[in-house]
Each structure stands twice: as structure tokens, then as C-alpha cells.
N, C-alpha and C positions, 0 to 999 in steps of 0.2 A: 277543269270541268266541273260538271255538275250533276246531280242526281235529281230529277223533280217527278214526284210521283203524288198522283191524287189516290188516297185509300179508299176500301170498301166503305161506302156510306159517306164519303167524302165528296163535297161539290165545290167546284171551281167555277165563279161566275166573272165573265169578261165584259164590260161594260164600256172600253175603248173602242174606237172606230176600227182599229187595226186588231181587234182581238187579243193576240198575244202580242202586247207591246214590247218593242226592244228600244234601247236607247238609241238615237239617231233616226227614227221614224220608220225602220225596216217593218216589214209585215210578217217576218217569221223570225222565230228564235232559232240562235245560232245552233248548227248539231256537231260543230267540231269537239270532240271529247264530252259532249253533253249526253245525257240519257232521259227519256221521259216515258213514264209509265201510267197507264190509266187501268188500275185493279178492278176486278167483276165488283159488281154494285157501286161505281162511283158514277158522277155526273158531271159534265162539263156543259155549260149554259152559256151562250152568246144572248146577250140582253139590253144591248144599246138602244137608246132611241133614235137610231141613225143607222145608215148602211155598216156594215161591218165584213171583214173577210174572215172566212173559217178556214182554219188549217187543216189539212188532210195528211195521208199517212206519209207521203215524203217530205213534209216539213218537219216530222218528228225522227228523223234519223232512223229508219224502222231496222237497220241493222243491229242495233244496240239491247233491244228488249224485245220479249217477245207480246208487251202488252202496250205496242204503240198505237192501237186504234182506239178511239174513244170506247167506254163502254156505254152509258146512256149520254146521249146528246140531245140538248133541250134549244131551240131555236125560238126566242121570244123577243119583247120588248116591240120595235118598229123598225121600219126600212128593209132594206133587202141584204141578205147574209150570203155574200157571194162563195162558193168553193172555190180556194185559191188555185189549187194546182189542176192538172190535166188527167191526174192518174188514177188514184182510187180514194175515195171518202169511205173509210171502215167505220161502223158502228156495231159493237158486238152485243149491246143489249138493244133499248128502245130509242127510237128517233121520233121526237116530239116537236110539231111546229105549233106554235100558239099565235093567236090573232094579237095584232093584225100583221106579223112578222113574215118575212117571204124568203123561201130557201132557194137560191138560184143553181141549177145544176148546168144551165144553159151557155154562160158565158165562157167559162173553161173546159166543159164537158168533160167531168171525170165520170168514171162508174161510181156506183152508190152500192156498197155491201151491207146489207144488215142482219144481224141474228136475232133480234127481237121484235118487237111490235112497230109498226109504221102508224102514227097517229098525226093527222093533219087537221088544222081549224076550218078550211075551206077549199076548193079546188085552185084558187088564187094564191094559196099558201105555197106552193110549190111551183116553180117554173122549171119543167123537164126540158133537157137536152134536146135539139132539134137534129143533133148527128145521131144518125141512124146505125152507128156501131155501138152506140153508149146505152147503158143500161142500168137499172134499179135490179139487185140480185139479193133473192131472199134465200139464206142458207144456214144451216146448224151445224157447220162443221167448219175446219180449218179457221179462217179470220173469226167466225162466230162461234157460240157457243151451241151446244145442243138443246134448241127449244121445240119440243114437240108441235106446238101448235102457234104459229106466228099469226099476226092478224094486221088486217089492212083496215084503217077508220078514216073517213073524210066526208063529213056532211056535205052531199050534192054530187059525191063522186070523185075518185083519184084519176089522174090522165098519168100515162107513163108512156114514154116512147119506146123502150124495150123492156118487157119485164120477164127476168128469168126467176125459176124457182127450182133448187136442187137442195134435197135436205136428206137426211137419214130415213132409213126404212120405216114406214108408217108414221112420219112425220108429215105436215101439212102447212100450208098456208089458208086460213079463212078470210073471206070478204066480209066485213062489217058494213060495208058501204059499196055501191057500184064502183066499177073499175073499166075503164076504156084505155086499150093498148093501142098506140097508133103505129106500130111497127110490127114487132114480133113479141109472141108470147112463148117462151119456152119452158117446157116442164121436163125437168130431167138433164142431166148432160151426158151426152153420148154414151157409150156403154159402161159406165161407171155405175157404183152402187148408190147413187145419188138419185133419190125420187123427187118427181114433181108433182105432187098431188097438190090441188088447188080446190077449195070448198067453197062454191058459190053462196051456201047461206043463204037461199032466196033473193040474193041480189044479182043484179045483172052484170055480165061480163060483156063488152062490146070491142071487137077486132076490127080497126079501120084499116082501110087501104092507103098505104104510106104514100 
């Protein structure tokens, strides 16, 4: 087996069409006896000038280490970057989508959990899932670090199918651009101590009829 770690301040840039390449052309690295760890402050960037597969939590053998989710994730280059699994894409830091690349949540419909800021170059840079059970989930606990204020930035306005916000006490998500939610906006989670504070910050929030 092997241990693969991206250290704090380190960056792993993936330029091949399969992202993490495996001999024989498989689209996921083997998880048998292997451990993957993305430490605080590290960055993984998918930057091919073509379509790529973006590996998610299940592809990194999450039973092995607590740092199996990305810290900062950057989507760049061009083409569509499709999240590979149906489970969960975890980003403990910031998720950034740069022009003209596209992050696709729709093909496999995973949940996306983010602990930092969401920055998208344009509304067309994110293809949201049409599965009404899937969400983009902003949190500051558990999978993600405690971030007092997370932001959503997308010139022209971002669109989510379901948007969930559940953070620690007195922590919030602030809009830096307009946001449309096509199905459910959920603030807080049940009777837990997770708060759901959304600061509009003079931006519009539109709730559509699914």
C-alpha cells in the first residue's frame, strides 16, 4: 500500500482526462491498503483543457484517514469536470470554478458539502443536479472546518437545486451575488445546534416552485 498526502500549502494539479490516472486507464486510484490525505491549506486543481472526472469521497477510501475530503478544490482549464460518484463531494475549504470550465453535479448527482467559500466565474460554470433529493450543503462543522462567514460569489447569480445551511452558533453564509434555489432552501438541521443564517447582503434570493 501507499500513503499519499498533499501538505498544507501544497498543490496537486491534474491535467489528464481521468484526473487521478491509474495504469490501465481506470478513473480511480486503488483503495486497497492505500491512504489519501489532503491537509489543511492544501489545494487540488483539475485543469485539463478537456473533460475530466473529479474524484469524490468514496474514491479515496474514507475509512483510512480523517483528511480524505479535499481542502481547497479548483476547477479550471476547459471542458466539463464531472463528479465521479453518487455519494458526496467534500470540500473542507474553498471551491473555485474558473472560466470557462464547468463543474457537473447532474450526471451522478452527488451531494456537495463545502466548508469555505463558493466562487463560480459564471452561472454556466456549474450544472446543478436535477435530482430533488440532492443538495449543496454549507457547514462549518464535521466534514468542514469552522468558518464564521462563508460566501457565495457568482456574477449573474448562482442556481442551486437544494441549498442547505447548517453552521455553528453565530456563523453564517453571506451572498456576494444573487442566488436562486429551484427546490428547497433549508436553514439549520432539525433540533441540532447547527444554525442556518443566510445574509442576503443586498442581493436577491429567489425560491422557485420545483
